[in-house]
C-alpha positions as CSV (number, residue, x, y, z in Angstrom):
1,M,-157.9,158.1,136.4
2,T,-155.5,155.5,135.2
3,P,-155.1,154.6,131.5
4,V,-156.3,151.1,132.2
5,L,-159.5,152.2,133.9
6,A,-160.3,154.7,131.1
7,F,-159.8,152.0,128.5
8,V,-162.3,149.8,130.3
9,L,-165.0,152.6,130.7
10,L,-164.8,153.4,127.0
11,A,-165.1,149.8,126.0
12,Q,-168.3,149.5,128.1
13,A,-169.8,152.7,126.5
14,G,-169.2,151.4,122.9
15,Q,-166.5,153.8,122.1
16,P,-163.2,152.4,120.5
17,P,-160.2,153.1,122.5
18,L,-157.9,155.8,121.5
19,I,-154.5,154.3,120.4
20,A,-151.8,156.7,119.5
21,P,-150.4,155.8,116.1
22,H,-146.8,155.1,115.6
23,P,-144.9,157.9,113.9
24,P,-143.9,157.1,110.3
25,V,-140.3,156.3,109.6
26,M,-139.0,158.7,107.0
27,A,-135.7,158.3,105.2
28,A,-133.6,161.3,104.6
29,D,-133.4,160.4,100.9
30,P,-136.3,158.5,99.4
31,M,-133.9,156.9,96.8
32,E,-131.4,155.8,99.4
33,P,-132.0,152.2,100.7
34,V,-132.1,151.7,104.3
35,P,-128.7,150.1,105.2
36,E,-128.8,146.6,106.8
37,P,-127.0,146.2,110.0
38,L,-123.5,144.8,109.6
39,A,-122.4,141.5,111.2
40,P,-119.7,141.9,113.7
41,V,-116.2,141.1,112.2
42,L,-113.7,139.3,114.4
43,D,-110.2,140.2,113.7
44,I,-108.4,136.9,114.4
45,P,-104.7,136.9,113.7
46,P,-103.4,133.9,111.5
47,A,-101.6,131.0,113.1
48,P,-97.9,131.4,113.0
49,Q,-96.3,129.2,110.1
50,R,-93.8,126.7,111.4
51,P,-91.0,125.6,109.1
52,L,-91.0,121.9,108.0
53,P,-88.4,119.7,109.8
54,L,-85.3,118.9,107.8
55,P,-84.2,115.3,107.4
56,R,-81.8,114.3,110.1
57,I,-78.3,113.4,108.7
58,D,-76.1,111.6,111.1
59,V,-72.7,112.4,109.8
60,A,-71.1,110.2,112.5
61,R,-72.4,107.0,110.8
62,P,-70.7,106.2,107.4
63,T,-72.4,104.3,104.6
64,E,-69.4,102.5,103.2
65,L,-67.3,99.6,104.4
66,P,-64.2,100.3,106.4
67,P,-61.0,100.1,104.3
68,A,-59.8,96.9,106.0
69,V,-63.2,95.1,105.5
70,R,-63.4,96.4,101.9
71,A,-59.9,95.1,101.2
72,M,-60.8,91.6,102.5
73,L,-63.9,91.5,100.3
74,D,-61.9,92.6,97.3
75,A,-59.4,89.9,97.9
76,A,-62.1,87.2,98.0
77,I,-63.6,88.5,94.8
78,A,-60.2,88.5,93.1
79,S,-59.8,84.8,94.0
80,G,-62.8,83.9,92.0
81,D,-64.1,81.5,94.7
82,A,-67.8,81.9,95.0
83,Q,-68.0,80.2,98.4
84,A,-65.3,82.5,99.8
85,V,-67.1,85.6,98.5
86,A,-70.3,84.5,100.1
87,T,-68.6,83.9,103.4
88,V,-66.6,87.2,103.5
89,T,-69.7,89.1,102.5
90,K,-71.6,87.7,105.4
91,L,-68.7,88.6,107.8
92,A,-68.5,92.1,106.3
93,K,-72.2,92.8,106.9
94,Q,-71.8,91.6,110.5
95,A,-68.7,93.7,111.1
96,A,-70.0,96.9,109.5
97,P,-73.9,96.8,109.3
98,W,-74.0,100.3,107.8
99,G,-72.1,99.1,104.8
100,A,-74.3,96.1,104.1
101,R,-75.7,97.6,100.9
102,Q,-72.2,98.2,99.5
103,A,-71.2,94.6,100.4
104,E,-74.3,93.2,98.7
105,G,-73.6,95.3,95.7
106,L,-70.0,94.0,95.4
107,K,-71.2,90.4,95.7
108,D,-74.0,90.9,93.1
109,G,-71.4,92.3,90.7
110,F,-69.2,89.3,91.3
111,D,-72.1,86.8,90.8
112,K,-73.0,88.6,87.5
113,D,-69.5,88.4,86.2
114,Q,-69.2,84.7,87.1
115,A,-72.5,84.0,85.3
116,D,-71.4,85.9,82.2
117,K,-68.1,83.9,82.2
118,K,-69.9,80.6,82.6
119,A,-72.3,81.4,79.8
120,L,-69.5,82.5,77.5
121,A,-67.6,79.3,78.3
122,E,-70.7,77.2,77.5
123,R,-71.2,78.9,74.2
124,Q,-67.6,78.3,73.3
125,R,-67.8,74.7,74.3
126,Q,-70.9,74.1,72.1
127,E,-69.2,75.8,69.2
128,R,-66.2,73.5,69.5
129,I,-68.4,70.4,69.7
130,K,-70.4,71.5,66.6
131,S,-67.3,72.0,64.6
132,A,-65.5,68.8,65.7
133,S,-65.4,65.6,63.8
134,F,-66.5,62.2,65.3
135,F,-62.9,61.3,66.1
136,D,-62.3,64.5,68.1
137,N,-63.1,65.2,71.8
138,W,-62.7,61.7,73.0
139,G,-61.5,61.0,76.6
140,G,-60.8,57.8,78.4
141,E,-58.2,55.5,79.7
142,V,-56.0,52.5,78.9
143,E,-55.4,49.8,81.6
144,I,-52.8,47.1,81.5
145,G,-51.7,44.5,84.0
146,A,-49.6,41.3,84.1
147,A,-48.7,38.5,86.5
148,R,-45.9,35.9,86.3
149,S,-45.0,33.0,88.5
150,T,-42.4,30.3,88.2
151,G,-41.3,27.3,90.3
152,N,-43.7,24.5,91.1
153,T,-46.4,26.4,89.3
154,R,-45.7,28.3,86.1
155,S,-48.3,30.8,85.2
156,L,-48.6,34.0,83.1
157,G,-51.5,36.3,83.1
158,L,-52.2,39.3,80.9
159,Y,-54.9,41.9,81.2
160,L,-55.7,44.8,78.8
161,A,-58.6,47.1,78.9
162,A,-59.6,50.4,77.2
163,K,-62.6,52.7,77.5
164,G,-63.5,56.0,75.9
165,E,-66.3,58.5,76.0
166,R,-67.3,61.4,73.7
167,E,-69.8,64.0,75.0
168,G,-71.8,65.7,72.3
169,L,-74.6,68.2,72.4
170,Q,-77.3,65.6,72.0
171,V,-75.5,62.3,71.8
172,R,-73.0,60.7,74.1
173,H,-70.8,57.9,72.8
174,R,-69.3,55.2,75.1
175,F,-66.9,52.4,74.2
176,N,-65.2,49.8,76.4
177,A,-63.3,46.6,75.8
178,R,-61.2,44.3,77.9
179,A,-59.3,41.0,77.5
180,D,-58.1,38.7,80.2
181,V,-55.9,35.7,79.5
182,Q,-54.1,33.4,81.9
183,E,-52.1,30.2,81.5
184,T,-51.0,27.8,84.3
185,N,-48.5,25.1,83.5
186,N,-49.1,25.7,79.8
187,V,-52.9,25.2,80.2
188,T,-55.2,28.1,79.5
189,T,-57.3,28.7,82.7
190,T,-58.8,32.1,81.8
191,E,-59.9,33.4,78.4
192,R,-62.4,36.2,78.6
193,V,-63.1,39.0,76.1
194,I,-65.8,41.7,76.1
195,A,-66.4,44.7,73.9
196,A,-69.4,47.1,73.9
197,Y,-70.5,50.3,72.2
198,Q,-73.3,52.4,73.7
199,P,-74.7,55.6,72.2
200,N,-76.8,57.8,74.6
201,F,-79.4,60.2,73.2
202,K,-79.9,62.9,75.8
203,F,-83.3,64.4,76.6
204,D,-81.8,66.7,79.3
205,D,-78.9,66.6,81.8
206,R,-80.3,63.5,83.5
207,L,-82.7,61.5,81.3
208,Y,-81.5,59.7,78.1
209,A,-82.3,56.8,75.8
210,Y,-79.5,54.3,75.1
211,G,-78.6,51.7,72.5
212,L,-76.3,48.8,73.1
213,A,-74.2,46.5,70.9
214,Q,-72.0,44.0,72.8
215,Y,-69.7,41.1,72.1
216,E,-68.6,38.5,74.7
217,H,-66.3,35.4,74.6
218,D,-65.7,33.2,77.6
219,R,-65.4,29.5,76.8
220,F,-64.9,28.6,80.5
221,L,-68.4,29.8,81.1
222,G,-69.7,27.7,78.3
223,Y,-70.0,30.0,75.2
224,D,-67.6,30.8,72.4
225,S,-69.4,34.0,71.5
226,R,-72.4,36.0,72.6
227,Y,-73.9,39.0,70.8
228,T,-76.3,41.4,72.4
229,L,-78.4,44.2,70.9
230,G,-80.5,46.2,73.2
231,G,-81.8,49.6,74.2
232,G,-83.8,51.4,76.9
233,I,-84.0,54.3,79.2
234,G,-81.2,55.7,81.4
235,Y,-81.3,58.2,84.2
236,T,-78.5,59.9,86.1
237,L,-79.4,59.8,89.7
238,F,-76.6,61.9,91.0
239,T,-74.7,64.5,88.9
240,G,-72.4,66.1,91.4
241,P,-68.6,66.6,90.8
242,K,-67.8,64.0,93.5
243,L,-70.6,61.5,92.9
244,K,-72.3,60.3,89.8
245,V,-74.7,57.3,89.5
246,D,-76.3,56.1,86.2
247,L,-79.2,53.7,86.2
248,E,-80.3,51.9,83.0
249,G,-83.0,49.4,82.0
250,G,-84.6,47.9,78.9
251,P,-85.0,44.9,76.6
252,A,-82.3,43.1,74.7
253,V,-81.9,40.3,72.1
254,R,-79.1,37.9,72.6
255,Y,-77.5,35.3,70.3
256,S,-75.3,32.8,72.1
257,N,-73.0,30.3,70.4
258,Y,-72.5,27.7,73.1
259,I,-69.6,25.2,73.0
260,E,-71.5,22.1,74.1
261,E,-75.1,23.1,73.4
262,P,-77.0,24.3,70.3
263,D,-77.0,28.0,69.5
264,K,-79.8,30.0,71.0
265,T,-81.5,33.3,70.4
266,T,-83.3,34.8,73.4
267,V,-85.1,37.9,74.5
268,A,-83.8,39.3,77.8
269,G,-84.3,42.1,80.2
270,R,-81.3,44.2,81.1
271,A,-80.5,46.4,84.1
272,S,-77.3,48.1,85.0
273,V,-75.7,50.6,87.4
274,A,-72.6,52.7,87.0
275,L,-71.1,54.5,90.0
276,R,-68.3,57.1,90.1
277,W,-67.3,58.4,93.6
278,Q,-64.4,60.8,94.1
279,I,-63.4,59.8,97.7
280,A,-60.5,62.2,97.9
281,P,-58.5,64.4,95.4
282,T,-56.2,61.4,94.7
283,A,-58.6,58.5,95.2
284,S,-61.8,57.4,93.5
285,L,-64.1,54.3,93.7
286,T,-66.0,53.0,90.7
287,Q,-68.5,50.1,90.1
288,D,-70.0,48.8,86.9
289,A,-72.7,46.1,87.2
290,A,-75.1,44.6,84.6
291,L,-77.8,41.9,84.9
292,F,-79.4,40.0,82.1
293,M,-82.5,37.9,82.8
294,E,-83.7,35.7,79.9
295,A,-85.7,32.5,79.5
296,G,-83.7,29.6,80.9
297,N,-80.7,31.6,81.9
298,T,-79.6,34.5,84.1
299,N,-76.1,36.1,84.0
300,A,-74.5,39.0,85.7
301,S,-71.2,40.8,86.1
302,T,-69.8,43.5,88.3
303,T,-66.5,45.2,88.7
304,L,-65.5,47.2,91.8
305,A,-62.3,49.2,91.5
306,L,-60.3,51.6,93.7
307,D,-58.0,54.1,91.8
308,T,-55.1,56.0,93.3
309,K,-53.5,58.8,91.4
310,L,-49.7,58.6,91.0
311,F,-48.7,61.6,89.0
312,G,-49.9,63.3,85.8
313,P,-52.2,60.9,83.8
314,L,-51.0,57.8,85.6
315,K,-52.8,56.0,88.4
316,T,-52.9,52.5,90.0
317,R,-56.1,50.4,90.2
318,I,-57.1,47.5,92.4
319,S,-60.2,45.8,91.1
320,Y,-62.4,42.9,91.9
321,N,-64.5,41.3,89.2
322,V,-67.4,38.8,89.6
323,Q,-69.0,36.9,86.7
324,Y,-72.1,34.8,87.2
325,E,-73.6,32.3,84.7
326,R,-76.5,30.3,85.9
327,D,-76.3,27.8,83.1
328,A,-72.6,27.2,83.2
329,P,-71.4,23.8,81.8
330,A,-71.6,20.8,84.0
331,G,-68.6,20.6,86.4
332,R,-68.0,24.4,86.2
333,D,-68.6,26.8,89.0
334,P,-71.3,29.3,87.9
335,V,-69.3,32.1,89.6
336,D,-65.9,33.3,88.6
337,T,-64.0,36.0,90.5
338,L,-60.8,37.8,89.6
339,T,-58.7,40.3,91.7
340,R,-56.1,42.3,89.9
341,A,-53.7,45.2,90.3
342,T,-53.1,47.3,87.2
343,L,-51.6,50.5,85.9
344,V,-54.0,53.0,84.2
345,Y,-53.2,55.8,81.8
346,S,-55.9,58.5,81.4
347,F,-56.3,60.7,78.3
């Protein structure tokens, strides 16, 4: 009889099936714990350590300028010419790119030395100006000219002019004067005198306020004397070494002592322009023009001059002057012109 069949017959007869019990598990030592099974341990060898790569040094590429290029740059620096140093530095970087850092370093050192020298010179200049008296540090020029003719017409003309300028830390002083006299057949045909003083109070290198005190005499334009007091604002439009232009404008009070009319005091508006242009190392062009607009009268003057250097402080000047007086006396032309050649001494 199979075990399955016997189990079924016993169950039908009400007898419990006989199940063989499991044998107890006995430890060899009741105090010794049953060891737990160990997890398998994999013995994996460590990855091999690779050394870090060393920086690559290309000994075939130098980091300094070649001797010939360095000598060329040193010569430019020794000359003290900033433009030459900039040009040679650019060429050196193109010729030896690997030495560009050295070339820039040499140029930076030159620029710093030049800036230090310039700052030192400016400090010394300011100290000289502070310690100087009003009659020191003036510069300017004296101009003289003459003309003589004989024969059918006997004439003699004399022209004398002087101008000066003193540059201070805060105030600039300007002075100019000129006299022009001419006789023809013992009759005076030109008699003109002008003198002016102008202080400028500087706000910065370009903007300034100015004052003006001026005297004029020209009886052929109808007045024996004319006095002007004025002031205003000036601005230097160009300040380069070759070109300088000053523009000025402001009010003025004028007292005119007319020859054939009553004296008159008027309020006028004044505008002026002064141009200095260095055309070449030995030639320069200047123009000084002023316009006064007042009630019942307008007058203006302008002088254009070309200077040519001779030697040392001497130069020649060819100038053209125009004087305009709207209320000139009856029978007189309101415009006078004068062309002259003179000798100029600068100081």
